[in-house]
C-alpha positions in Angstrom: 69.4 88.7 92.4 68.7 87.8 95.8 70.5 85.6 98.6 68.4 83.8 100.7 68.8 84.0 104.6 68.1 80.4 105.6 69.8 78.2 108.1 72.5 80.7 108.9 74.7 79.5 111.7 74.4 78.9 115.2 72.2 80.3 117.8 73.3 83.8 119.1 73.3 85.0 122.7 70.8 87.6 123.8 70.2 89.6 127.0 66.8 91.4 127.0 64.6 93.8 128.8 60.8 93.2 127.8 61.3 95.0 124.6 65.0 95.4 124.2 67.2 92.9 122.6 71.0 93.0 123.2 73.2 91.2 120.6 76.8 90.2 121.7 78.9 89.6 118.7 82.3 87.7 119.2 84.4 90.6 117.5 84.3 93.4 115.6 84.5 91.4 112.5 82.1 88.7 113.5 80.0 88.9 110.3 78.6 85.4 110.4 77.4 86.1 113.9 75.7 89.4 112.7 73.9 87.4 110.0 73.1 84.8 112.3 71.5 87.0 114.6 69.6 89.3 112.1 67.6 86.5 110.6 65.6 85.5 113.5 65.3 89.0 114.7 63.8 90.2 111.3 61.4 87.0 111.3 60.4 87.8 114.9 59.3 91.3 113.9 61.9 92.9 116.3 62.3 96.7 114.9 65.7 98.3 114.7 64.9 100.6 117.5 64.5 97.7 119.9 68.0 96.1 119.1 71.3 97.1 120.8 74.5 95.6 119.3 77.8 95.2 121.2 81.1 93.2 120.8 81.9 90.7 123.6 84.7 92.2 126.0 84.7 89.3 128.4 84.2 85.4 128.1 80.9 85.6 130.2 79.3 88.4 128.4 76.5 86.4 127.2 72.6 86.0 128.0 69.5 84.2 127.0 69.5 82.3 123.8 67.9 84.0 120.7 65.8 81.2 119.1 65.9 80.6 115.6 62.7 81.6 113.9 61.0 80.0 110.9 60.8 80.8 107.2 63.1 82.9 105.2 63.6 86.3 103.8 65.4 87.8 100.6 67.8 90.6 100.6 69.2 92.0 97.3 72.7 90.7 96.7 74.1 93.9 96.0 73.0 95.0 99.5 74.7 92.1 101.0 78.0 93.0 99.2 77.8 96.5 100.4 77.1 95.2 104.0 79.9 92.6 103.7 82.4 95.6 103.2 80.7 98.3 105.5 80.7 95.5 108.3 84.5 96.1 108.4 84.5 99.8 109.0 85.8 101.2 112.3 82.4 102.6 113.0 80.6 101.7 116.2 77.0 102.4 114.5 77.6 100.2 111.6 75.9 97.1 113.0 72.7 98.9 113.7 72.9 100.8 110.3 73.2 97.5 108.4 70.4 95.9 110.4 68.1 98.8 109.6 68.9 98.5 105.8 68.1 94.8 105.9 64.9 95.3 108.0 63.7 97.9 105.4 64.4 95.7 102.5 62.6 92.9 104.1 59.7 95.2 104.5 59.5 95.8 100.9 61.4 98.9 100.2 63.4 99.1 97.0 66.6 100.8 98.6 68.6 100.2 95.6 66.3 102.1 93.4 66.9 105.2 95.7 70.4 106.1 95.4 69.9 109.2 97.3 68.7 107.2 100.5 70.8 108.8 103.4 71.1 105.4 105.0 72.1 103.5 101.9 74.6 106.3 101.1 76.3 106.1 104.5 76.7 102.4 104.0 78.0 102.8 100.7 80.6 105.5 101.9 81.8 103.0 104.7 82.0 100.3 102.2 84.1 102.6 99.8 86.4 103.6 102.8 86.9 100.0 103.4 87.7 98.8 100.1 90.1 101.6 99.8 91.9 100.9 103.1 92.3 97.2 102.2 93.8 98.2 98.9 96.1 100.6 100.8 97.1 98.0 103.2 98.2 95.8 100.3 100.1 98.6 98.6 101.9 99.9 101.6 102.6 96.8 103.6 106.3 95.8 103.4 107.9 92.6 104.9 111.3 91.7 106.5 112.7 88.2 106.6 112.8 86.5 110.0 113.7 83.1 111.1 112.8 79.9 109.4 111.8 81.5 106.0 109.1 83.6 107.6 108.3 87.2 106.4 106.9 89.6 109.0 105.2 92.8 108.4 103.3 95.4 110.5 100.3 98.0 109.6 98.0 100.0 111.5 94.9 100.1 109.3 92.1 102.6 109.5 89.4 99.8 109.5 89.0 96.2 110.4 90.5 94.8 107.2 93.2 92.4 108.6 90.8 89.2 108.4 89.6 89.8 104.8 93.1 90.8 103.6 94.9 88.0 105.2 92.3 85.6 103.9 92.8 86.8 100.2 96.8 87.0 100.7 96.9 83.4 102.1 94.8 82.1 99.1 97.1 84.1 96.6 100.2 83.0 98.2 99.7 79.5 99.8 103.4 78.6 99.6 104.8 81.5 101.6 105.1 81.8 105.4 103.9 85.1 106.6 102.9 87.1 109.7 101.2 90.4 109.7 100.9 92.3 113.0 98.3 95.1 113.5 97.0 97.0 116.6 93.7 94.9 116.1 95.4 91.6 115.8 97.7 89.5 114.0 97.4 87.0 111.0 99.9 84.1 110.3 99.8 81.6 107.4 101.9 78.6 106.8 101.5 75.4 104.6 98.0 76.5 103.5 96.7 77.2 107.2 95.8 80.6 108.3 95.7 81.6 112.0 94.9 84.7 113.8 96.0 85.9 117.3 96.7 89.2 119.4 98.2 92.1 118.1 100.8 94.6 118.6 99.4 98.0 119.7 102.5 100.0 118.7 105.8 99.9 117.2 108.5 102.5 116.8 110.7 101.2 114.0 112.2 98.1 112.4 114.6 97.3 115.2 111.8 97.4 117.6 109.5 95.2 115.8 112.3 92.7 115.1 113.0 92.6 118.8 109.6 92.1 119.8 109.1 89.3 117.6 112.1 87.4 118.6 110.8 87.8 122.1 107.2 86.9 121.7 106.6 85.1 118.5 106.8 81.5 119.9 103.8 82.3 122.4 102.0 84.4 119.8 102.0 81.6 117.2 101.2 79.0 119.8 98.0 80.8 120.9 96.8 81.8 117.5 93.5 80.3 116.7 92.8 78.5 113.2 90.5 80.3 110.8 87.3 78.6 110.3 85.3 81.4 108.8 84.1 81.7 105.3 85.3 85.0 103.5 82.2 87.0 102.5 84.0 90.3 101.2 84.9 88.8 97.9 84.7 92.5 96.4 88.4 92.7 98.0 89.8 91.2 94.5 92.7 93.6 93.6 95.9 91.5 93.5 97.9 91.6 96.9 101.5 92.5 96.8 103.7 89.4 97.8 106.6 90.0 100.3 109.5 91.8 98.8 112.5 89.8 98.9 114.9 91.2 99.5 112.6 93.7 101.2 112.2 97.3 99.6 112.2 100.0 102.2 111.3 99.8 105.7 108.5 97.7 107.2 107.3 100.5 109.4 107.0 104.0 107.8 104.6 106.6 109.5 103.1 108.6 106.4 102.2 111.7 108.6 99.7 113.6 106.2 99.3 117.1 106.2 96.5 118.2 108.4 95.3 121.1 105.9 95.2 118.6 103.1 93.2 116.1 105.1 90.7 119.0 105.4 90.9 119.7 101.9 90.1 116.1 101.0 86.9 116.5 102.9 86.2 119.7 101.4 86.7 118.4 98.0 84.4 115.7 98.5 81.6 118.2 98.0 83.1 119.9 95.2 80.9 121.4 92.5 83.4 123.4 90.4 82.4 121.6 87.3 79.9 119.2 86.0 82.1 115.9 86.4 81.0 115.3 90.0 77.3 114.5 88.9 78.0 110.9 87.3 81.3 110.1 89.4 81.1 108.0 92.5 83.3 110.1 94.5 86.0 112.7 94.5 89.5 111.2 94.1 92.1 113.5 96.0 96.0 112.8 96.3 97.5 111.1 99.0 101.0 110.8 100.5 103.2 112.2 103.4 103.3 115.7 104.2 107.2 115.9 103.7 107.0 114.3 100.1 109.8 116.1 98.0 108.1 114.9 95.0 104.6 115.3 93.6 103.5 112.8 91.0 100.4 114.2 88.7 98.4 112.2 86.3 95.3 112.9 84.4 92.1 111.8 86.2 90.9 108.8 88.4 89.9 105.7 86.4 87.0 103.4 86.8 88.7 101.5 89.7 90.0 104.7 91.4 86.6 106.2 91.2 85.2 103.2 93.1 87.9 102.6 95.6 88.7 106.2 96.3 92.4 106.2 95.8 94.7 107.5 92.9 96.5 104.8 90.6 95.3 101.6 92.1 93.8 100.3 88.8 95.8 98.8 85.8 97.8 101.8 85.1 98.6 102.2 88.9 99.8 98.7 89.0 102.3 99.4 86.1 103.4 102.5 87.9 104.0 100.5 91.0 106.1 98.1 89.3 108.0 100.4 87.4 108.7 102.5 90.6 109.8 99.3 92.3 112.4 98.9 89.3 113.6 102.3 89.5 114.1 102.3 93.1 111.5 104.6 94.2 109.2 103.8 97.3 105.6 105.1 96.7 105.0 105.8 100.2 107.7 108.7 100.1 106.1 110.4 97.4 102.8 112.3 96.9 100.6 111.1 94.0 97.4 112.9 92.6 95.6 113.7 89.3 95.1 117.0 87.6 91.2 116.3 87.6 89.8 114.6 90.8 86.5 113.2 89.2 86.3 110.3 86.7 85.2 111.5 83.3 83.5 108.9 81.4 81.0 107.6 78.9 78.7 104.7 79.8 78.7 101.9 77.4 76.6 99.1 78.3 77.9 97.8 81.8 81.3 99.6 81.1 82.5 103.0 81.8 84.8 104.3 79.0 87.3 106.8 79.8 87.0 110.4 78.3 90.0 112.9 78.4 89.2 116.0 80.3 88.7 119.3 78.4 90.2 122.6 79.2 87.3 124.1 81.1 87.4 120.9 83.4 91.2 121.2 83.8 91.0 124.7 84.8 88.1 124.3 87.2 90.1 121.5 89.0 93.4 123.4 89.0 92.1 125.0 92.5 92.8 121.7 94.2 96.1 121.0 92.6 97.2 124.2 93.6 96.1 123.6 97.2 98.2 120.5 97.1 101.4 122.3 95.6 101.0 125.1 98.1 100.7 122.8 101.0 103.5 120.4 100.1 105.8 122.6 98.5 107.4 119.8 96.4 111.0 120.3 94.8 110.0 118.4 91.8 106.7 117.6 90.0 106.5 114.6 87.8 103.9 115.1 85.0 102.6 112.0 83.5 100.8 112.6 80.4 99.6 115.7 78.5 96.6 116.6 80.9 98.9 116.8 83.8 101.6 118.7 81.8 99.0 121.2 80.7 97.5 121.6 84.1 100.8 122.6 85.7 102.7 124.4 82.7 99.6 126.1 81.4 100.1 125.3 77.8 99.9 122.3 75.5 102.9 120.1 75.9 104.3 117.6 73.4 105.5 114.7 75.3 108.2 113.4 73.1 109.9 116.8 72.8 109.8 117.7 76.5 110.2 114.3 78.1 112.9 113.0 80.4 114.6 116.4 81.4 114.1 118.7 84.4 112.0 121.9 83.4 112.3 125.1 85.7 108.8 126.5 86.6 108.1 130.2 87.3 107.5 129.3 91.1 111.0 127.8 91.3 109.9 124.2 91.4 111.0 121.8 88.6 108.9 119.5 86.3 109.7 116.4 84.8 107.4 115.3 81.8 106.8 111.5 81.1 104.2 109.3 79.6 101.1 108.5 81.6 101.3 104.7 82.6 97.9 104.1 80.8 99.7 104.7 77.5 101.7 101.5 78.2 98.3 99.5 78.3 97.2 101.0 74.9 100.5 99.8 72.9 99.2 96.8 70.9 102.7 95.2 69.9 104.3 93.3 72.8 107.7 94.3 71.8 106.9 97.9 71.4 105.2 97.6 75.0 108.4 96.1 76.4 110.4 99.0 74.9 108.1 101.7 76.1 107.9 100.1 79.7 111.7 100.1 79.8 111.6 103.7 78.7 109.2 104.7 81.3 111.3 103.0 84.1 114.5 105.0 82.7 112.3 108.2 83.3 111.5 107.1 86.8 115.4 106.3 87.4 116.3 109.9 86.2 113.3 111.1 88.7 115.0 109.1 91.6 118.5 110.5 90.9 117.0 114.0 90.8 115.3 113.0 94.3 118.7 112.4 95.8 119.9 115.8 94.6 117.0 118.1 95.9 
């Protein structure tokens, strides 16, 4: 399928030397502006090396008009989807990278048939990172109630995901009145209207956030500009979290990840310890704060985790999130990982069907789980499912027999065995599924009580 680039938007501003074009975008997320500039540049035959992209820093930062070209060109829709996500990455070279890909596609290169192409892979990595950060923002964002029924949240995203996330959340929750502050800007929606304004570079804690809001919100809301853009990153389709009422946990909670674990995450990205890396999209390492007292261990990443790059963000993860909230556990305070870091599956048409890891694969990936355990030194390990239990305890474990009680490990840590959340998805009878879910919540409540004593 293709998307036809014809009649896209207004004329862009251009400052140029005889052969050099400088394109000035209105903002870091001016996707429509980038597309509107790309079309005439390609049709005019301007090669990538003769284009310089920048973001407007002053209202007068403009130059000669870039005239619209004639004709049209086709770009694969998949490439457009990748570009729409990668455009939101906090990467200065992304504008030029994406233009080079469009230029090459228009020249007839079959980019999508060459998955090892370094520029395509770089764009895909940026897209994956943006998608993961967008989901992370919606998972970790918490709200506090302020005046006039408004909910207020603050978050510092690693990429420019505020605009697309706000558009998605405003569509999903049109009847709520919310404001989200980030260092990059702010989003405010009320009565179906979405507006964007200035951001808040840094905030120390909840009290400071509330004080700043009461002092500045009137001016901030008055100067916010209505959103008139058309959202392009439709791949951001995971269900966002509504504001918690009453709010659970703090609005602001620094995660402070362990630096050595971050380095291990990068090293694991090139892991070749077993064959599972070959068909998988990426390594999915664990995540959580360096001082997490509890380590949750699952089996392996699923289909969505493999694409997004974060553990427990798919259907099983959503069940786990809901059960955690009911049990009183804030996901942001624990570390979550899997015994196996690559998705093992069997292709079936367009679907990828989960396969249970075998003993050699579990043993090969034990290295990374041991790294996480050594760096974090958690007091308690919650082992969700047979694979996780086997990876940690070194033997076959019958869930029904050892579930729901602390088990002392040789290194002094304690283990707590429970079912994997995906088990709840497979229970066919609704009454039985409800019973099993309540049992899972009771297990997590027991974990929370253990957390209070360790």
